[in-house]
C-alpha positions as CSV (number, residue, x, y, z in Angstrom):
1,M,71.8,148.2,116.5
2,R,68.5,146.9,118.0
3,H,67.1,146.1,114.5
4,W,70.0,143.6,113.2
5,Y,69.9,142.1,116.5
6,G,66.1,141.2,116.1
7,V,67.1,139.9,112.5
8,L,69.7,137.5,113.9
9,L,67.4,136.1,116.0
10,T,64.6,135.5,113.9
11,V,66.9,133.6,111.6
12,G,68.3,131.4,114.4
13,L,65.1,130.5,115.4
14,L,63.9,129.7,112.1
15,G,67.3,127.7,111.2
16,A,66.7,125.5,114.6
17,C,62.9,124.8,113.8
18,S,63.9,123.3,110.0
19,Q,66.3,120.7,111.4
20,T,65.0,117.0,111.1
21,P,64.8,115.0,114.6
22,Q,67.5,112.3,114.4
23,A,65.3,109.9,116.4
24,L,62.7,109.3,113.5
25,K,62.8,107.2,110.4
26,P,61.0,107.4,107.7
27,Q,57.8,104.5,107.3
28,V,58.3,102.3,104.5
29,A,55.1,101.0,102.8
30,V,54.1,97.3,103.0
31,G,53.6,95.6,99.3
32,P,51.2,92.9,98.2
33,A,51.2,89.2,99.8
34,V,49.1,86.1,99.5
35,T,49.1,83.2,102.1
36,V,47.1,80.0,101.7
37,E,45.6,77.8,104.3
38,K,44.4,74.3,103.8
39,T,42.0,71.5,105.7
40,A,42.2,67.8,104.8
41,N,39.5,65.4,106.4
42,P,39.9,62.0,105.6
43,S,37.0,59.5,106.0
44,F,36.1,55.9,104.8
45,Q,33.5,52.8,105.7
46,R,34.3,49.6,107.6
47,T,32.1,46.8,106.8
48,Y,32.6,43.9,109.0
49,T,31.8,40.2,107.5
50,W,31.0,37.6,110.7
51,T,31.7,33.8,110.7
52,M,30.7,31.5,113.5
53,E,31.9,28.2,114.8
54,K,30.5,26.1,117.9
55,R,32.1,23.4,119.4
56,V,31.7,21.0,122.6
57,T,33.9,21.8,125.5
58,D,32.7,19.2,128.0
59,P,32.7,16.6,127.0
60,E,35.7,17.3,124.9
61,T,35.4,14.3,123.1
62,G,31.6,15.0,122.1
63,H,30.6,11.6,123.2
64,L,28.9,10.6,126.3
65,T,27.8,7.4,128.0
66,L,24.8,7.7,130.6
67,M,22.6,5.6,132.4
68,P,18.8,5.9,131.5
69,G,17.9,8.9,133.6
70,Q,21.4,10.2,134.4
71,S,22.0,13.8,133.6
72,Y,24.9,15.7,132.3
73,L,25.7,19.5,132.0
74,V,27.3,19.7,128.4
75,K,29.0,22.9,127.8
76,Y,29.5,24.9,124.5
77,A,31.7,27.5,123.1
78,V,30.6,29.5,120.2
79,H,33.4,31.7,118.5
80,L,32.7,34.6,116.0
81,V,35.3,36.3,114.1
82,G,34.4,39.7,112.5
83,T,36.5,40.7,109.6
84,P,36.8,44.3,108.4
85,K,37.2,45.6,104.7
86,D,37.5,49.1,104.4
87,T,36.3,51.3,101.3
88,D,35.1,54.3,99.9
89,F,38.1,56.4,100.8
90,K,37.6,60.0,100.7
91,V,39.4,63.3,101.6
92,D,37.5,66.7,101.5
93,G,38.3,69.8,103.0
94,T,38.8,73.7,102.0
95,V,41.9,75.6,100.5
96,T,41.7,79.3,101.7
97,I,43.5,81.9,99.7
98,K,44.1,85.3,101.7
99,N,45.3,88.5,100.6
100,T,47.4,89.7,103.4
101,G,49.2,92.6,101.8
102,V,48.6,96.4,100.4
103,G,46.5,96.4,97.2
104,A,44.7,94.1,95.4
105,V,46.3,90.7,93.7
106,V,45.1,88.7,90.8
107,L,45.1,84.9,91.3
108,Q,45.7,82.3,88.9
109,A,43.4,79.0,89.0
110,P,44.9,77.3,92.1
111,T,46.0,73.6,91.9
112,D,45.7,70.6,94.6
113,T,47.7,67.6,94.4
114,L,48.2,64.6,96.4
115,S,51.6,63.1,97.2
116,T,50.7,59.9,95.6
117,G,50.3,61.6,92.3
118,E,46.4,62.1,92.2
119,S,44.9,65.7,91.2
120,V,42.4,67.2,93.4
121,S,39.4,69.3,91.7
122,L,38.9,72.8,93.5
123,D,35.5,74.5,93.5
124,C,36.2,78.1,94.3
125,G,33.0,79.5,92.7
126,V,34.9,82.1,90.6
127,S,36.6,82.4,87.2
128,F,40.3,82.8,87.0
129,P,42.1,85.0,86.4
130,Y,40.6,86.5,89.6
131,T,41.1,89.8,91.5
132,L,41.2,89.5,95.1
133,A,40.8,92.5,96.9
134,E,43.2,93.8,99.7
135,G,42.1,91.9,103.0
136,A,39.8,89.8,101.3
137,N,39.6,85.5,101.2
138,L,38.8,83.5,98.7
139,V,37.4,79.9,100.0
140,C,37.7,76.8,97.5
141,T,36.3,73.4,98.6
142,Y,37.1,69.8,97.3
143,S,36.1,66.4,98.0
144,Q,38.0,63.6,96.2
145,A,37.7,59.6,96.1
146,L,40.7,57.5,96.5
147,P,41.5,54.4,95.5
148,D,42.9,53.1,98.5
149,G,43.7,53.9,102.2
150,K,47.5,54.8,102.1
151,A,48.6,58.0,104.1
152,R,49.0,60.9,101.9
153,T,50.2,64.8,101.9
154,N,47.8,67.2,100.2
155,R,49.7,70.2,98.5
156,A,47.9,73.2,97.3
157,S,49.5,76.1,95.2
158,V,48.4,79.3,93.8
159,P,50.3,81.6,91.5
160,W,49.6,85.4,91.8
161,G,50.6,88.7,90.6
162,T,49.8,92.3,90.5
163,D,48.9,93.3,86.7
164,G,46.8,90.4,85.6
165,T,48.7,89.0,82.9
166,T,51.9,87.8,84.6
167,F,52.1,85.7,87.9
168,P,55.4,85.3,88.9
169,N,54.6,84.6,92.8
170,T,53.4,81.3,94.2
171,A,51.8,80.7,97.5
172,T,51.5,77.4,99.0
173,A,49.9,75.2,101.6
174,E,50.4,71.4,102.7
175,Q,48.2,68.8,104.8
176,A,49.2,65.6,105.8
177,F,46.4,62.9,106.5
178,S,45.9,59.4,107.1
179,F,43.0,56.6,107.4
180,S,42.9,55.5,111.2
181,N,39.6,55.5,112.5
182,P,36.4,54.6,110.2
183,T,33.7,57.3,109.7
184,Q,31.0,54.8,109.2
185,V,30.9,51.3,110.5
186,V,28.6,48.7,109.1
187,D,27.7,45.7,110.8
188,G,30.5,46.2,113.5
189,S,28.9,44.3,116.2
190,V,26.4,41.2,116.4
191,T,23.8,39.5,118.7
192,V,24.0,36.1,119.3
193,D,21.3,33.7,120.4
194,D,21.3,29.8,121.7
195,P,17.6,28.9,122.3
196,S,18.3,25.8,123.7
197,A,21.1,26.6,126.1
198,T,22.0,29.1,128.9
199,P,24.5,31.7,128.5
200,T,27.2,31.9,131.1
201,G,29.4,34.2,129.9
202,A,31.7,36.1,126.9
203,I,35.0,37.5,126.0
204,S,35.9,39.9,123.2
205,A,39.0,41.3,121.5
206,I,39.5,43.5,118.7
207,N,43.3,43.7,117.0
208,P,44.8,47.0,115.9
209,E,43.5,46.2,112.1
210,G,40.2,46.0,113.3
211,L,39.5,42.2,113.6
212,I,36.9,41.3,116.0
213,S,37.3,38.0,118.1
214,Q,34.4,37.2,120.4
215,T,33.6,33.9,122.2
216,Y,30.4,33.2,123.6
217,F,29.7,30.3,126.4
218,F,26.6,28.1,126.9
219,E,25.5,25.3,128.6
220,R,22.5,22.9,128.7
221,W,21.5,19.5,130.5
222,V,21.5,16.3,128.6
223,R,19.3,13.3,130.0
224,F,17.6,10.5,128.3
225,E,15.0,7.8,129.9
226,S,15.4,5.1,127.3
227,C,18.3,3.3,126.2
228,G,20.0,3.5,122.8
229,E,22.2,6.0,120.9
230,H,21.1,9.6,120.9
231,E,22.3,12.9,119.2
232,V,21.9,16.1,120.8
233,K,22.3,18.9,118.2
234,N,22.7,22.4,119.5
235,T,22.4,25.4,117.2
236,A,23.5,29.0,117.8
237,T,22.7,32.0,115.7
238,F,24.0,35.6,115.1
239,T,22.6,38.9,113.6
240,T,24.7,41.9,112.7
241,S,23.6,45.3,114.1
242,T,23.2,47.2,111.0
243,T,22.0,44.8,107.8
244,G,20.5,42.3,110.1
245,T,22.6,39.4,108.4
246,T,22.2,35.9,110.0
247,G,24.3,33.1,110.5
248,S,24.6,30.1,112.4
249,A,26.8,26.9,113.7
250,S,26.0,23.9,115.4
251,A,27.5,21.2,117.7
252,T,26.7,17.7,118.3
253,V,26.7,15.5,121.2
254,R,26.7,11.8,120.8
255,V,25.2,10.0,123.7
256,S,25.1,6.4,124.1
257,V,22.6,5.0,126.8
258,P,23.3,1.3,126.8
259,C,20.5,-1.1,127.1
260,Q,21.1,-2.8,130.2
261,E,19.6,-6.1,131.6
262,G,18.5,-6.9,135.0
263,C,18.4,-5.0,138.1
264,T,20.0,-4.6,141.5
265,L,19.4,-5.2,144.8
266,T,20.7,-3.8,148.0
267,Q,22.8,-5.7,150.5
268,G,20.0,-5.6,153.1
269,Y,18.0,-7.4,150.6
270,W,20.8,-10.2,150.3
271,K,21.1,-10.3,154.0
272,T,17.7,-11.3,154.8
273,H,17.0,-13.4,151.6
274,S,19.4,-16.4,152.1
275,K,18.6,-19.9,153.2
276,Y,18.4,-18.6,156.6
277,G,15.9,-16.2,156.1
278,P,13.8,-14.5,157.5
279,A,12.8,-13.5,153.9
280,P,11.9,-15.6,151.0
281,Y,14.9,-17.6,149.6
282,D,16.3,-16.0,146.7
283,D,18.1,-19.1,145.0
284,T,20.6,-16.9,143.4
285,W,22.5,-17.5,146.8
286,A,23.2,-21.0,145.6
287,M,25.9,-19.9,142.9
288,I,27.8,-19.1,145.6
289,G,26.7,-20.8,149.0
290,E,25.9,-18.9,152.0
291,D,28.4,-21.3,154.0
292,T,31.2,-20.7,151.2
293,F,34.5,-19.0,152.9
294,F,34.9,-15.5,152.3
295,Y,38.6,-15.6,150.9
296,G,41.0,-15.4,154.0
297,S,38.3,-14.1,156.6
298,G,37.7,-17.2,158.1
299,Q,34.1,-16.6,158.0
300,S,31.5,-17.7,155.6
301,H,29.9,-15.3,153.0
302,Y,26.7,-15.2,155.2
303,Q,28.6,-14.4,158.3
304,V,30.9,-11.6,156.6
305,L,27.5,-10.1,155.5
306,W,26.0,-10.0,159.1
307,T,29.2,-8.8,160.7
308,S,28.8,-5.1,161.5
309,P,31.7,-3.4,160.1
310,K,32.2,-0.7,163.1
311,G,34.4,1.3,160.7
312,N,36.4,-1.6,159.3
313,A,37.0,-0.9,155.6
314,Y,37.6,-4.7,154.8
315,Y,34.0,-5.3,156.1
316,I,32.4,-2.1,154.6
317,L,33.9,-3.2,151.3
318,A,33.3,-6.9,151.8
319,H,29.2,-6.2,152.1
320,Q,28.7,-4.3,148.9
321,Y,31.2,-6.5,147.1
322,I,28.9,-9.4,148.0
323,A,25.8,-7.5,147.2
324,A,27.4,-6.7,143.8
325,K,28.3,-10.3,143.1
326,L,24.8,-11.6,144.0
327,N,23.3,-9.0,141.8
328,T,25.6,-9.9,138.6
329,L,24.8,-13.5,139.0
330,N,21.2,-12.6,139.3
331,G,21.7,-10.9,135.7
332,A,22.2,-7.4,136.5
333,A,24.5,-5.4,133.8
334,T,27.4,-3.9,135.1
335,T,29.2,-0.6,134.0
336,P,32.9,-0.1,133.5
337,E,33.4,1.6,136.9
338,V,31.6,-1.3,138.7
339,D,34.1,-3.7,137.0
340,A,37.0,-1.8,138.1
341,A,35.8,-1.4,141.6
342,M,35.1,-5.5,141.7
343,A,38.5,-6.3,140.3
344,W,40.4,-4.0,143.1
345,A,38.1,-5.6,145.8
346,E,39.1,-9.5,144.5
347,G,42.8,-8.3,144.8
348,F,41.9,-6.5,148.1
349,F,40.5,-9.7,149.8
350,N,43.3,-12.0,148.1
351,A,45.6,-9.9,149.9
352,Y,44.2,-9.4,153.3
353,T,42.1,-10.1,155.9
354,P,39.9,-8.2,158.2
355,S,42.6,-7.8,161.1
356,N,45.7,-7.0,158.8
357,A,44.4,-4.9,156.1
358,P,46.7,-1.8,155.9
359,K,45.1,1.6,157.0
360,D,46.8,3.2,153.9
361,Q,44.4,1.2,152.0
362,A,41.2,1.7,154.0
363,S,40.1,5.0,152.1
364,L,40.5,3.5,148.8
365,A,38.7,0.4,149.9
366,K,36.0,2.7,151.3
367,A,35.8,4.6,148.0
368,Y,35.3,1.3,146.1
369,A,32.7,0.1,148.4
370,A,30.9,3.9,147.8
371,T,30.7,2.7,144.0
372,L,29.4,-0.6,144.5
373,D,26.7,0.8,146.9
374,Q,25.4,3.3,144.1
375,Y,25.4,0.2,141.9
376,N,23.3,-1.9,144.5
377,N,21.1,1.0,145.0
378,G,20.3,1.4,141.3
379,L,22.1,4.9,141.4
380,T,24.1,3.6,138.5
381,G,24.0,0.7,136.4
382,P,20.6,-0.9,135.3
383,G,18.8,0.3,138.1
384,H,17.1,-0.8,141.0
385,C,14.5,-4.0,141.1
386,S,11.3,-3.6,142.2
387,E,11.1,-5.8,145.4
């Protein structure tokens, strides 16, 4: 009985050990696999062509009338436009073929095409069919010139198999690219020079298409001592940053300096050079007459000239008007501003007297008096006489 029991126990234990655990699953081997990775790097050159124009901004008409020795600050604007031209479009990159499965695979020659129809030549450095070992990579490079800057998609494909004679599988990769920022810029900026003028500022702008617009501002003083017709030609130049290409533009201001006759004398001169002295008599007075009434003032020209204004706009204007009148009778040329002041003064004196001139006319009367004062002192017009 003991012997039989031991046999049964042994058999039971052996049976229990031979059972397969229910939680374990059999492993399945991974097969061959190929993946492709692709890069696409666009490049192009942008070359700028520059144009320049120059114009006079002050005076707007480009014409001045100045007295001899009178100065004027002429202002210029120099406008430049840089027009871009994009060339030498190219895309380069890599196609990386990876054996990511179990066992070696055999590759047929890969192809690379663009969405616009161009074929890209790949340099893989090997002959095809090519056996790619398990876990190995094959890197192919390419560089392709393109006819334009259209955006494109680059698609690489590689047929592959395992027996070396058939290639039933295809691995692919795509990469989109566009030409937005140039990789090389030629003459993208300029330096501007205007040796006869002083720079005062500049503004610049660039639009999304790359067009550059720049404006530089200059000014210079203009002055002529002699009368006649004069031209002031001012030329600005530019030099491009890469090729050193140069260009220029000019603007001309025409300056008229009237050859005026005669000269002017101040009211102080005319006060003292009448027939009443005390200075020697200037017979220009005879054309008016010292004792002739001055409009409706109730006083003679001589009396008005010797009356202290004490702030009265009538007398302030009358003093300068009488002096200017004597100057013109003495042969001194006038200016359009002086002529306008004289005409306004005559209308004023015909309408008012020293006691009834309206206050709202006072400031205007004084302003015209100042115009005539400048004329009588030689600051405008033909200039002051040498007494």
